[in-house]
C-alpha positions in Angstrom: 72.6 -112.0 -47.3 76.0 -110.9 -48.6 77.0 -111.3 -52.2 80.2 -111.7 -54.1 81.4 -109.5 -57.0 84.3 -107.8 -58.6 85.9 -104.8 -57.1 87.7 -104.3 -53.8 86.6 -102.0 -51.0 89.3 -100.2 -48.9 90.2 -101.4 -45.4 89.2 -99.2 -42.5 91.8 -96.6 -41.5 92.8 -96.3 -37.8 93.4 -93.0 -36.2 96.8 -92.4 -34.7 97.1 -92.4 -30.9 94.0 -94.6 -30.3 95.5 -97.9 -29.2 96.1 -97.0 -25.6 93.7 -94.5 -24.1 95.9 -94.0 -21.1 98.9 -92.8 -23.2 97.1 -91.1 -26.1 98.7 -87.8 -26.8 95.5 -86.4 -28.3 92.8 -84.5 -26.5 89.2 -85.3 -27.3 88.7 -82.4 -29.8 91.8 -83.3 -31.7 90.9 -87.0 -31.7 87.4 -86.2 -32.9 88.7 -84.1 -35.8 91.2 -86.8 -36.8 88.4 -89.4 -36.7 86.1 -87.2 -38.7 88.8 -86.8 -41.3 89.4 -90.6 -41.4 85.7 -91.3 -42.0 85.6 -88.6 -44.7 88.6 -90.1 -46.5 87.0 -93.5 -46.3 83.7 -92.2 -47.7 85.5 -90.4 -50.5 87.3 -93.7 -51.4 84.1 -95.6 -51.2 82.4 -93.1 -53.5 85.2 -93.7 -56.1 84.8 -97.4 -55.7 81.0 -97.0 -56.2 81.6 -95.2 -59.4 83.9 -98.0 -60.5 81.0 -100.4 -60.0 82.4 -102.1 -56.9 80.1 -104.8 -55.4 77.6 -103.0 -53.2 77.9 -105.6 -50.4 81.6 -105.0 -50.2 81.0 -101.3 -49.9 78.5 -101.8 -47.1 80.9 -104.1 -45.3 83.8 -101.7 -45.8 81.9 -98.7 -44.4 80.6 -100.7 -41.5 84.1 -101.9 -40.7 85.5 -98.3 -41.0 82.8 -97.0 -38.6 83.4 -99.9 -36.2 87.1 -98.9 -36.0 86.2 -95.3 -34.9 83.4 -96.4 -32.5 85.5 -99.0 -30.8 88.4 -96.5 -30.5 86.1 -93.9 -28.9 84.7 -96.5 -26.5 88.2 -97.5 -25.4 89.2 -93.9 -25.0 86.3 -93.3 -22.6 85.4 -96.5 -20.9 87.6 -99.0 -19.0 87.3 -102.5 -20.5 86.8 -104.3 -17.2 83.9 -102.3 -15.8 81.1 -104.6 -16.7 79.8 -102.6 -19.6 79.2 -104.1 -23.1 78.7 -102.3 -26.4 76.5 -103.6 -29.2 75.6 -102.3 -32.6 71.9 -102.7 -33.3 69.4 -102.0 -36.1 70.9 -101.5 -39.6 74.3 -100.9 -38.1 74.1 -104.2 -36.3 73.1 -105.9 -39.5 76.2 -104.5 -41.1 74.5 -102.2 -43.7 75.8 -98.7 -43.3 75.1 -96.4 -46.2 76.9 -93.1 -46.8 74.5 -91.1 -44.7 73.2 -93.8 -42.3 73.1 -93.1 -38.6 74.4 -95.6 -36.1 72.4 -97.3 -33.4 74.2 -98.5 -30.3 73.2 -100.3 -27.1 75.2 -100.2 -23.9 74.4 -103.2 -21.8 75.0 -102.6 -18.2 73.4 -103.2 -14.8 71.8 -100.1 -13.2 74.7 -99.6 -10.7 77.2 -99.6 -13.6 75.0 -97.2 -15.5 75.1 -94.7 -12.7 78.8 -95.2 -12.0 79.8 -94.6 -15.7 77.2 -92.0 -16.7 79.9 -89.3 -17.3 82.1 -91.7 -19.3 79.1 -92.8 -21.5 78.1 -89.2 -22.0 81.7 -88.4 -23.1 81.6 -91.4 -25.4 78.5 -90.3 -27.2 79.6 -86.7 -27.5 82.9 -87.9 -28.9 81.1 -89.8 -31.7 78.9 -86.8 -32.6 82.0 -84.6 -32.7 83.6 -87.2 -35.0 80.6 -86.8 -37.4 79.0 -90.1 -36.5 75.3 -89.5 -35.8 74.8 -92.0 -33.0 71.5 -93.0 -31.4 72.0 -95.0 -28.2 70.3 -96.7 -25.3 71.8 -97.8 -22.0 69.9 -100.7 -20.5 70.3 -103.7 -18.3 69.2 -107.1 -19.5 66.0 -106.8 -17.6 65.4 -103.3 -19.0 66.0 -104.7 -22.5 63.2 -107.3 -21.9 60.9 -104.5 -20.8 61.8 -102.2 -23.7 61.4 -105.0 -26.2 57.7 -105.0 -25.6 57.8 -102.2 -28.2 58.0 -103.8 -31.6 60.5 -101.3 -33.0 62.9 -101.9 -30.1 62.5 -105.6 -30.4 63.3 -105.5 -34.1 66.4 -103.4 -33.5 67.6 -105.8 -30.8 67.2 -108.8 -33.2 70.0 -107.3 -35.2 72.4 -106.9 -32.3 76.1 -107.4 -33.0 78.8 -107.2 -30.3 81.4 -104.4 -30.7 83.0 -104.6 -27.3 81.4 -107.4 -25.3 82.3 -110.6 -23.5 80.5 -113.8 -24.6 78.5 -113.8 -21.4 77.1 -110.3 -22.3 76.1 -111.5 -25.7 74.3 -114.5 -24.3 72.6 -112.3 -21.7 71.2 -110.0 -24.4 70.0 -112.9 -26.5 68.3 -114.4 -23.4 66.7 -111.1 -22.5 64.8 -111.0 -25.8 64.1 -114.7 -26.2 60.6 -115.8 -27.3 59.9 -117.2 -23.8 60.1 -113.7 -22.4 58.9 -111.4 -25.1 57.3 -111.7 -28.5 56.7 -115.3 -29.2 57.2 -116.2 -32.8 53.5 -116.3 -33.7 52.8 -112.9 -32.1 55.9 -111.3 -33.7 54.9 -112.6 -37.1 51.4 -111.3 -36.8 52.5 -107.9 -35.6 55.2 -107.5 -38.3 52.8 -108.6 -41.0 50.3 -105.9 -39.8 53.1 -103.4 -39.6 54.0 -104.2 -43.2 50.4 -103.8 -44.4 50.0 -100.4 -42.7 53.4 -99.2 -44.1 52.4 -100.3 -47.6 49.0 -98.5 -47.2 50.9 -95.2 -46.4 52.4 -95.4 -49.9 49.1 -96.3 -51.7 49.9 -100.0 -51.7 52.1 -99.6 -54.8 55.7 -99.3 -55.5 54.9 -97.4 -58.7 55.0 -93.9 -57.2 56.7 -91.0 -59.1 59.0 -90.4 -56.1 59.3 -93.8 -54.4 60.8 -94.4 -51.0 63.7 -96.9 -51.5 63.7 -97.9 -47.9 60.1 -97.8 -46.6 58.0 -98.1 -49.8 56.3 -101.3 -51.0 59.0 -103.6 -52.5 61.7 -101.5 -50.9 64.6 -102.5 -48.6 62.4 -102.6 -45.5 60.3 -105.4 -47.1 63.5 -107.5 -47.5 64.5 -106.6 -43.9 61.0 -107.7 -42.7 61.4 -111.1 -44.2 64.7 -111.4 -42.5 63.3 -110.4 -39.1 60.5 -112.9 -39.4 62.9 -115.7 -40.3 65.1 -114.7 -37.3 62.2 -115.0 -34.9 60.4 -118.0 -36.4 63.4 -120.1 -37.5 66.3 -118.6 -35.6 68.2 -117.6 -38.7 68.2 -114.7 -41.1 70.4 -116.4 -43.6 68.4 -117.0 -46.7 70.6 -119.9 -47.8 69.5 -121.7 -44.6 65.9 -121.4 -45.7 66.8 -123.3 -48.8 68.3 -126.1 -46.8 65.0 -126.5 -44.8 62.8 -126.3 -47.9 61.2 -122.9 -47.1 62.7 -121.1 -50.1 64.0 -122.2 -53.5 67.5 -121.4 -54.6 66.0 -119.4 -57.4 64.0 -117.3 -55.0 67.0 -116.7 -52.8 69.0 -115.6 -55.8 66.3 -113.3 -56.9 65.8 -111.6 -53.5 69.5 -111.2 -53.1 69.9 -109.7 -56.6 67.1 -107.2 -56.1 68.3 -106.3 -52.6 71.6 -105.5 -54.1 70.0 -103.4 -56.8 67.9 -101.5 -54.3 71.0 -101.0 -52.1 73.0 -99.6 -55.0 70.2 -97.1 -55.7 70.1 -96.1 -52.0 73.9 -95.7 -51.8 73.9 -93.5 -54.9 70.9 -91.5 -53.6 72.8 -90.7 -50.4 75.8 -89.6 -52.5 73.8 -87.2 -54.8 71.6 -85.9 -52.0 74.5 -85.3 -49.6 72.2 -86.2 -46.7 70.1 -89.0 -45.3 67.4 -89.2 -48.0 65.4 -92.3 -48.7 62.8 -90.8 -51.1 63.9 -90.9 -54.8 62.7 -87.3 -55.4 62.7 -85.6 -58.8 65.5 -83.4 -57.4 67.9 -86.4 -57.5 66.5 -88.8 -60.2 68.5 -87.4 -63.2 71.6 -86.9 -61.1 71.5 -90.4 -59.8 70.7 -91.9 -63.3 73.8 -90.2 -64.6 75.9 -91.3 -61.7 74.8 -94.9 -62.3 75.8 -94.6 -66.0 72.3 -94.5 -67.6 72.3 -92.7 -70.9 69.5 -91.2 -72.9 68.4 -93.1 -76.0 65.7 -92.6 -78.6 62.4 -92.6 -76.8 63.9 -93.8 -73.5 65.6 -91.3 -71.1 68.4 -92.5 -68.8 66.3 -91.6 -65.8 63.4 -93.6 -67.2 65.7 -96.6 -67.6 66.8 -96.3 -64.0 63.3 -96.0 -62.7 62.1 -99.0 -64.7 64.9 -101.0 -63.0 63.6 -99.9 -59.6 60.0 -100.7 -60.3 60.9 -104.2 -61.6 63.1 -104.9 -58.5 60.3 -103.7 -56.2 57.7 -105.9 -58.1 59.9 -109.0 -57.6 60.5 -108.3 -53.9 56.7 -108.0 -53.4 56.1 -111.2 -55.4 58.5 -113.3 -53.4 57.6 -111.6 -50.2 54.0 -112.7 -50.6 55.1 -116.3 -51.0 57.4 -116.2 -48.0 54.7 -114.7 -45.8 52.4 -117.6 -46.6 55.1 -120.1 -45.8 55.9 -118.5 -42.5 52.2 -118.6 -41.7 52.1 -122.4 -42.5 55.3 -122.9 -40.5 53.5 -121.4 -37.5 50.0 -122.7 -38.0 50.6 -126.0 -39.8 49.1 -127.3 -43.0 45.4 -127.0 -43.3 43.1 -129.7 -44.7 42.8 -129.0 -48.5 39.4 -128.1 -49.8 39.0 -129.6 -53.3 37.6 -127.4 -56.1 37.8 -129.8 -59.0 40.2 -132.5 -60.3 43.0 -129.9 -60.8 42.7 -127.3 -58.0 42.0 -126.9 -54.3 42.0 -124.3 -51.6 44.7 -124.4 -48.9 43.9 -122.0 -46.0 42.0 -120.0 -48.6 44.8 -119.9 -51.1 44.3 -121.4 -54.6 46.6 -124.4 -55.2 47.3 -126.9 -57.9 46.6 -130.5 -56.8 49.2 -132.0 -59.1 52.7 -131.9 -57.4 54.4 -131.4 -60.7 51.9 -128.8 -62.0 51.9 -127.2 -64.5 52.6 -129.8 -67.2 51.2 -127.7 -70.1 50.7 -124.0 -70.9 46.9 -124.8 -71.0 47.1 -125.7 -67.3 48.5 -122.3 -66.5 45.5 -120.5 -68.1 43.1 -123.0 -66.5 44.3 -121.8 -63.2 43.2 -118.2 -64.0 39.8 -119.5 -65.2 39.2 -121.2 -61.9 40.4 -118.2 -60.0 38.0 -115.9 -61.9 35.1 -118.0 -60.8 35.9 -118.0 -57.1 35.3 -114.9 -55.0 36.6 -116.6 -51.8 40.2 -117.0 -52.8 42.7 -115.1 -50.7 45.4 -115.4 -53.3 47.7 -117.9 -55.0 49.3 -120.5 -52.8 53.0 -120.0 -52.5 54.0 -123.4 -53.8 51.8 -122.9 -56.9 53.1 -119.4 -57.3 56.6 -120.6 -57.3 55.8 -123.4 -59.7 54.2 -120.9 -62.0 57.3 -118.7 -61.8 59.7 -121.5 -62.5 57.8 -122.8 -65.5 57.0 -119.4 -66.9 59.3 -119.9 -70.0 56.9 -122.8 -70.9 54.2 -120.3 -71.8 54.6 -119.2 -75.5 53.8 -115.8 -76.8 50.4 -115.5 -78.5 52.1 -115.6 -81.9 53.7 -119.0 -81.2 50.7 -120.5 -79.3 48.5 -123.2 -80.6 44.9 -122.2 -81.6 43.5 -124.0 -78.6 45.6 -121.9 -76.2 44.6 -118.7 -78.0 41.0 -119.7 -77.6 41.5 -120.3 -73.9 42.9 -116.8 -73.5 39.9 -115.3 -75.3 37.6 -117.3 -73.0 39.3 -115.6 -70.1 38.5 -112.2 -71.6 34.8 -113.2 -72.2 34.4 -114.9 -68.8 33.8 -113.6 -65.3 36.1 -110.9 -63.9 38.3 -110.5 -67.0 40.0 -107.4 -65.7 40.9 -109.1 -62.5 42.3 -112.0 -64.5 44.5 -109.6 -66.7 45.7 -107.9 -63.5 46.7 -111.2 -61.9 48.4 -112.3 -65.1 50.4 -109.1 -65.2 51.4 -109.2 -61.6 52.6 -112.8 -61.9 54.5 -112.2 -65.2 52.3 -114.2 -67.5 50.8 -111.3 -69.4 54.3 -110.1 -70.4 55.1 -113.6 -71.7 51.9 -113.9 -73.6 52.2 -110.4 -75.1 56.0 -109.5 -75.2 55.2 -105.9 -76.0 53.5 -105.6 -72.6 56.7 -106.8 -70.9 58.6 -103.9 -72.5 56.4 -101.4 -70.8 56.3 -103.2 -67.4 57.8 -100.8 -64.9 58.3 -98.1 -67.5 57.8 -94.6 -66.2 57.6 -91.4 -68.1 59.6 -88.5 -66.6 56.8 -86.0 -66.2 54.0 -85.0 -63.8 51.2 -86.0 -66.1 51.7 -89.8 -65.9 51.9 -90.7 -62.3 52.0 -94.4 -62.9 54.2 -96.7 -64.8 52.8 -97.7 -68.2 51.7 -101.1 -67.2 50.1 -99.9 -63.9 48.3 -97.1 -65.9 47.0 -99.8 -68.3 45.7 -101.9 -65.4 44.1 -98.8 -63.9 42.3 -98.1 -67.2 41.1 -101.7 -67.3 39.9 -101.3 -63.7 37.9 -98.2 -64.6 36.3 -100.1 -67.5 35.4 -102.9 -65.1 33.6 -100.3 -62.9 31.6 -99.2 -65.9 30.5 -102.8 -66.4 29.3 -103.1 -62.8 26.0 -101.5 -63.8 26.2 -99.2 -60.7 26.1 -95.5 -61.3 29.3 -93.7 -60.3 28.9 -89.9 -59.7 32.3 -89.3 -61.2 31.1 -90.6 -64.6 27.8 -89.1 -65.6 27.1 -91.3 -68.6 29.5 -94.3 -68.5 27.1 -96.7 -66.8 24.5 -96.0 -69.4 26.8 -96.4 -72.4 28.4 -99.7 -71.3 25.3 -101.9 -71.9 25.2 -100.8 -75.5 28.5 -102.7 -76.2 27.9 -106.0 -78.0 31.4 -107.3 -77.4 32.9 -105.7 -74.3 36.1 -107.7 -74.6 37.0 -105.6 -77.7 37.1 -102.5 -75.5 39.3 -104.4 -73.0 41.7 -105.2 -75.8 41.8 -101.6 -76.8 42.6 -100.6 -73.3 45.3 -103.2 -73.0 47.0 -102.0 -76.2 46.4 -98.3 -76.2 49.8 -97.4 -74.6 51.7 -100.6 -75.3 54.1 -98.9 -77.8 55.3 -96.2 -75.3 59.0 -95.8 -75.3 59.8 -97.1 -78.8 60.1 -93.7 -80.4 57.5 -92.5 -82.9 53.8 -92.1 -82.4 52.8 -94.7 -79.8 49.1 -94.6 -81.0 50.2 -95.6 -84.6 52.6 -98.2 -83.4 50.2 -99.6 -80.9 47.5 -99.8 -83.5 49.8 -102.1 -85.6 50.3 -104.3 -82.6 46.6 -104.4 -81.8 45.8 -105.5 -85.4 48.5 -108.2 -85.4 47.1 -109.5 -82.0 43.5 -109.6 -83.1 44.2 -111.2 -86.4 46.4 -113.9 -84.8 43.7 -114.5 -82.2 41.2 -115.2 -84.9 38.9 -112.1 -84.4 36.7 -111.1 -87.3 37.8 -108.2 -89.5 35.1 -106.0 -88.1 36.3 -106.6 -84.5 39.9 -106.2 -85.5 39.3 -102.9 -87.3 37.4 -101.6 -84.3 40.2 -102.4 -81.8 42.8 -101.0 -84.2 40.9 -97.8 -84.7 40.4 -97.3 -81.0 44.1 -97.6 -80.2 45.0 -95.3 -83.1 42.4 -92.7 -82.1 42.4 -93.1 -78.3 43.6 -89.5 -77.8 41.1 -88.0 -80.3 38.2 -87.4 -78.0 40.2 -86.0 -75.1 42.1 -83.5 -77.4 38.9 -82.4 -79.1 37.0 -81.8 -75.9 39.9 -80.0 -74.1 41.4 -78.0 -76.9 38.5 -77.2 -79.2 35.2 -75.4 -78.8 32.7 -78.3 -78.8 29.8 -75.8 -78.8 30.8 -75.0 -82.4 28.8 -77.2 -84.8 31.7 -77.3 -87.2 33.9 -78.9 -84.5 31.2 -81.5 -83.7 30.8 -82.2 -87.4 34.5 -82.8 -88.0 34.8 -85.0 -84.9 31.7 -87.0 -85.9 33.1 -87.4 -89.4 36.2 -89.1 -88.0 34.2 -91.3 -85.6 31.7 -92.2 -88.3 29.4 -94.5 -86.4 27.8 -94.9 -83.0 29.6 -98.1 -82.1 32.9 -96.4 -82.4 31.6 -93.4 -80.4 30.4 -95.6 -77.5 33.7 -97.4 -77.3 35.8 -94.3 -77.7 33.8 -92.4 -75.0 34.3 -95.2 -72.4 38.0 -95.6 -73.3 38.6 -91.9 -73.0 37.0 -91.6 -69.6 38.9 -94.6 -68.3 42.2 -93.4 -69.8 42.0 -89.9 -68.3 40.8 -91.1 -64.9 43.5 -93.8 -64.9 46.4 -91.4 -65.7 46.3 -89.5 -62.4 43.9 -89.4 -59.4 43.9 -85.6 -59.7 43.3 -85.5 -63.5 39.7 -86.5 -63.6 37.2 -83.8 -62.5 33.7 -82.6 -63.0 34.7 -80.3 -65.9 36.3 -83.2 -67.9 33.3 -85.4 -67.1 30.8 -82.9 -68.4 33.0 -81.9 -71.3 33.2 -85.5 -72.6 29.6 -86.2 -71.9 28.6 -83.1 -73.9 30.8 -84.0 -76.8 29.4 -87.6 -76.7 25.8 -86.4 -76.7 26.3 -83.8 -79.4 28.2 -86.3 -81.6 25.6 -89.0 -81.1 22.9 -86.4 -82.2 25.0 -85.5 -85.2 25.4 -89.2 -86.2 21.6 -89.7 -85.8 20.8 -86.7 -87.9 23.3 -87.9 -90.5 26.7 -86.4 -91.4 25.2 -85.1 -94.7 23.0 -82.8 -92.6 25.3 -80.7 -90.4 23.7 -78.4 -87.9 23.7 -74.7 -88.9 24.4 -72.0 -86.3 20.8 -70.7 -86.6 19.3 -74.1 -86.1 21.5 -74.7 -83.0 20.5 -71.3 -81.6 16.8 -72.0 -82.2 17.0 -75.4 -80.5 18.8 -73.9 -77.4 16.4 -71.0 -77.1 13.4 -73.4 -77.2 15.0 -75.7 -74.6 15.9 -72.8 -72.3 12.4 -71.3 -72.7 10.7 -74.5 -71.8 12.8 -74.8 -68.6 12.0 -71.3 -67.5 8.3 -71.9 -68.3 8.3 -74.9 -66.1 9.3 -72.6 -63.2 6.4 -70.2 -63.9 8.3 -67.5 -65.9 5.9 -66.1 -68.5 6.8 -66.1 -72.2 6.9 -62.3 -72.3 9.4 -62.1 -69.5 11.5 -64.9 -71.0 11.6 -63.0 -74.3 12.7 -59.8 -72.5 15.4 -61.7 -70.7 16.7 -63.3 -73.8 16.8 -59.9 -75.5 19.4 -58.8 -72.9 21.6 -61.8 -73.7 24.2 -62.2 -76.6 22.9 -64.2 -79.6 26.2 -66.1 -79.8 25.5 -67.6 -76.4 22.5 -69.5 -77.7 24.8 -71.0 -80.4 27.4 -72.2 -77.9 25.6 -72.8 -74.6 23.4 -75.5 -73.2 19.7 -75.0 -72.6 20.1 -75.5 -68.8 23.0 -73.0 -68.8 21.1 -70.3 -70.7 18.0 -70.8 -68.5 20.1 -70.4 -65.4 21.8 -67.2 -66.7 18.5 -65.7 -67.8 17.0 -66.4 -64.4 20.0 -64.7 -62.8 19.1 -61.5 -64.7 15.6 -61.2 -63.2 15.4 -58.0 -61.2 18.8 -56.8 -62.4 18.8 -53.2 -63.6 20.8 -51.9 -66.6 24.4 -51.2 -65.5 24.1 -53.5 -62.5 26.6 -56.4 -61.8 25.3 -59.8 -61.0 27.4 -62.8 -60.0 26.1 -66.3 -59.6 27.7 -69.7 -58.9 26.3 -73.2 -58.9 27.7 -76.7 -58.3 28.3 -78.8 -61.3 26.3 -82.1 -61.0 27.3 -84.2 -58.1 31.0 -83.5 -58.2 32.3 -82.1 -54.9 33.7 -78.6 -55.3 33.2 -78.1 -59.0 31.4 -74.9 -59.8 30.1 -72.9 -62.8 30.5 -69.2 -62.2 28.5 -66.6 -64.2 29.3 -62.9 -64.3 27.1 -60.2 -65.9 28.5 -56.7 -65.7 29.0 -53.5 -67.6 32.1 -54.0 -69.7 35.3 -52.4 -68.5 38.9 -52.9 -69.6 40.7 -55.3 -67.4 37.5 -57.0 -66.2 38.6 -60.5 -67.3 41.9 -60.2 -65.5 40.2 -59.0 -62.4 37.7 -61.9 -62.4 40.5 -64.5 -63.0 42.7 -63.0 -60.3 39.9 -63.1 -57.8 39.0 -66.7 -58.6 42.6 -67.5 -58.2 42.7 -65.9 -54.8 39.6 -67.9 -53.8 41.6 -71.1 -54.4 39.9 -72.1 -57.6 41.5 -73.4 -60.8 39.8 -72.3 -64.0 39.2 -75.1 -66.5 37.4 -73.1 -69.1 36.3 -69.5 -69.6 33.8 -68.2 -72.1 33.7 -64.4 -72.5 30.8 -63.0 -74.5 29.8 -59.4 -75.3 26.2 -58.7 -74.6 23.9 -55.8 -75.7 24.3 -52.3 -74.3 28.0 -52.6 -73.4 27.6 -55.6 -71.0 29.5 -58.9 -70.7 28.4 -62.4 -70.1 31.3 -64.4 -68.7 31.1 -68.0 -67.6 33.8 -70.0 -65.9 34.2 -73.7 -65.1 36.2 -74.0 -61.9 37.5 -76.7 -59.6 39.3 -76.4 -56.2 43.0 -76.1 -56.5 43.2 -77.9 -53.2 40.3 -80.3 -52.6 40.8 -79.9 -48.9 39.6 -76.3 -49.0 36.6 -75.8 -51.2 34.8 -72.4 -51.1 31.0 -72.4 -51.3 29.0 -70.9 -54.2 27.8 -68.2 -51.8 31.3 -67.2 -50.8 32.4 -67.0 -54.4 29.5 -64.8 -55.3 30.2 -62.5 -52.4 33.9 -62.2 -53.0 33.6 -61.6 -56.7 30.9 -59.0 -56.3 33.0 -57.1 -53.8 36.0 -57.2 -56.0 34.2 -56.0 -59.1 32.6 -53.1 -57.2 36.0 -51.5 -56.6 39.0 -50.6 -58.7 40.0 -53.3 -61.1 43.6 -52.2 -61.4 44.0 -52.9 -57.7 43.2 -56.6 -58.1 46.5 -58.4 -58.7 47.3 -62.2 -58.7 48.3 -63.8 -55.4 52.0 -64.2 -54.9 53.0 -67.9 -54.5 56.2 -69.9 -54.5 56.6 -72.4 -57.3 56.0 -76.0 -56.0 59.2 -78.0 -55.6 58.3 -80.7 -58.1 57.6 -78.3 -60.9 61.2 -76.9 -60.8 62.6 -80.1 -62.4 60.5 -80.1 -65.5 61.5 -77.1 -67.6 59.5 -76.4 -70.7 60.7 -73.7 -73.2 57.6 -71.4 -73.5 55.9 -71.4 -76.9 53.7 -68.4 -77.9 51.8 -68.7 -81.2 49.3 -66.6 -83.1 46.8 -67.2 -85.9 43.7 -65.5 -87.1 40.2 -67.1 -86.7 37.0 -65.9 -88.2 34.5 -66.5 -85.4 31.0 -66.1 -86.7 32.0 -63.3 -89.0 34.2 -61.6 -86.3 38.0 -61.9 -87.1 39.9 -62.6 -83.9 43.5 -63.5 -83.0 44.0 -66.9 -81.5 46.8 -66.9 -78.9 48.2 -70.4 -78.1 50.5 -70.7 -75.0 52.5 -73.7 -74.0 54.6 -73.5 -70.9 55.2 -74.8 -67.4 52.1 -74.9 -65.3 52.1 -73.4 -61.9 49.7 -71.9 -59.3 48.4 -68.5 -60.5 49.6 -68.9 -64.1 46.3 -68.0 -65.7 45.9 -65.0 -63.4 49.4 -63.7 -64.4 48.6 -64.3 -68.1 45.3 -62.4 -67.8 47.1 -59.5 -66.2 49.7 -59.4 -69.0 46.8 -59.3 -71.5 45.2 -56.5 -69.5 48.5 -54.5 -69.4 48.7 -54.8 -73.2 45.2 -53.3 -73.5 43.7 -56.5 -75.0 40.3 -58.1 -74.7 39.7 -61.8 -74.1 36.7 -63.4 -75.7 37.2 -67.1 -75.0 39.8 -69.2 -73.2 40.4 -72.9 -73.0 42.7 -74.1 -70.2 44.3 -77.5 -70.6 46.9 -78.8 -68.1 48.9 -82.0 -68.6 50.9 -82.6 -65.5 53.6 -79.9 -65.5 52.6 -78.7 -68.9 50.0 -76.0 -69.6 48.5 -75.7 -73.1 46.1 -72.7 -73.1 44.3 -71.1 -76.0 42.7 -67.6 -76.0 40.6 -65.6 -78.4 41.7 -62.0 -78.2 41.3 -58.7 -79.9 42.6 -55.2 -79.3 40.5 -52.4 -77.8 38.7 -51.8 -81.1 37.7 -55.5 -81.3 40.2 -56.1 -84.2 42.8 -58.9 -84.5 46.3 -58.0 -83.4 48.7 -56.7 -86.0 52.3 -57.9 -86.1 53.7 -55.2 -83.8 51.0 -55.9 -81.2 51.7 -59.7 -81.4 55.4 -59.1 -80.9 54.7 -56.9 -77.9 52.4 -59.4 -76.4 54.9 -62.2 -77.0 57.6 -60.3 -75.2 55.3 -59.4 -72.3 54.2 -63.1 -71.9 57.8 -64.4 -72.0 58.8 -61.8 -69.4 55.9 -62.9 -67.3 56.8 -66.6 -67.6 60.5 -65.9 -67.0 59.6 -64.5 -63.6 57.5 -67.6 -62.7 59.5 -68.5 -59.7 58.1 -65.4 -58.0 
């Protein structure tokens, strides 16, 4: 498993006075201090060698040898060499892989009588190591006790890596015999247990290496996966040397070279991580990513930060480890179980133990044969995966596959058949995982493993793209999904679903090039579609979707879609219902595929409302925009019909509507206005009424309605109370009603899905809070989450004037770091400035908050320049203290 490379690592440094424990002039404390200093000097020298790009295997070997020197010296200082005790290094230390902050695992092999006789000497030995700064874990066992302890899989694994430090040959043989397959863990049982252990470990990390803060050791595709393959080989074949597996035909030389190269790349990352963390840290946290990237020599370039380059290297290494690991697991299984009788599928392919395999021993002979494999795979639901020999043959002949630009028309036709055939998304995912998609579309290869250093995009670009395609596939299933209220209804209207899949495939393909990725991606999409022979209409649709794939999301989240003018402008860009259907589905899939936490009930309803309103506008005709009065009349009629259906007489409905603001009927939905009107029944003038209701079927999402006599600071008090209830506000609409009342509505979701307050609890707590002094209600004090500290955004505060239905107002835009309680703090700052909030739109993109407020002064007038400057200073002071 070792590799060769340039650069020399230093030899271990002995400590004076260690050669003869009987004549050593040093007491234990002095010896330990000297040993600690020697290890520190070695580590400092190794750190310098690491910076000089010394071969990582030489560094690991040098540190192991240096620690061996001190461990053996401590042993000889404490234990007589002829007393029947043997010392072994086990685990990672036994394997010879000691990183800067690795601990050391030791086994003392001794019969029970010797254990008792030398208990004090062994205790002194371990204490001496700890005093020397060597974090030693140890076990003292006889051979029989080793056999018993090895029933535990973790112990067995550690003992597989045993390496004698101070031991006679007889002791080494005794230890090997104690854990032989005849006594404990036969090869078949060990393989099955280790494979299950690997599966469970991967599941703990979401079965993906593409995490924002990956674990270099334990995560999927990490060093532990390489170790697991080695342990399996040791137990099944008696060797952990990968070169030996080539000799017996279990691995190819190319596979061994790849696994060695990626292990070294991962080891170098782990070594550097230990250096920058200054402690035993295996998780590549945001705290260390930029520091490590700089230490490894990665520099920022246009559109590609150094940290992003480093992380892309990790993700690609992990992907290759996983790919080769899958093949080797199959081969170990066949080694243990024997070859199964093949089950023919057709003239070209067969199943071997459930794995899809090519029948031709020299497959693939042509690129068409490669794509034919995926066509057969898509038609079979009983395939466990790709057979290891076929997977290796595919990898070795991958350069045979041309890019789509260089491919023959027949091959392009074959690819389009895959998109139009069964399970096209599964096919694209398999092609991506096996490296074919990057060969076919070179631009996709450029974004494979590419991360973006922020909290908004939690996946690499290629994995995000595949997640978007998977969401689109769920829309095609025909089964309703409560997360997406309209998607399953819209999908059947698509005439050529493969066009939407192409838009999903290309929508982020230009990330990292610099410039607008939507524009650059649209150029790529058009080139692809034209080359593949799609019609001009189909090509134009895909190109437009890629160029405008952010349009619907930004319109819904940043503009007031209850405003007919906003709907008209959006509908004008969309232009027809075919584009609208495709864009709606792509937007839902894109947002939901960006982060598991990003999609929620508010976004679902927001996009559904925008889709419905735009579809109506297109049906009416863009030359006939909806006037505010017409919108108000339609909403009144709809709300009145709903109330009438529940037995509310027309006279009472009219009386209730008279108590509500006219602008609400221009901006609200009929069901919302009917619910608010019903909430006013029995409410006397000057009385406060709070109501909350769930939003559709989404767990925890609520709409909160507050009707109350108007008071300065009311908005800030409501926001602070909702924040204290553990709710994150997605949207706030603050309307002034007749007779000095307010009609405030809030769309909220739980800040922590594990603690979701009920609608009744929200109503009770808000009503109690508003019955007291508003000034006494302040935001909760919270520490800033760790991960937000590494993404610093310079706050941006902007103002402009908007004429909202004949009422001039100041629009405040705020861009800054998101954090718990941000909106509550901003609301209090507005209250302290004596300002009134009339509308608020809250948009969060990972660590970035982009909020917009409609505000006026106490006279309901826009803010003049001095007031704007005062507010800007107050907000910046508020944000400057965000660490709180």
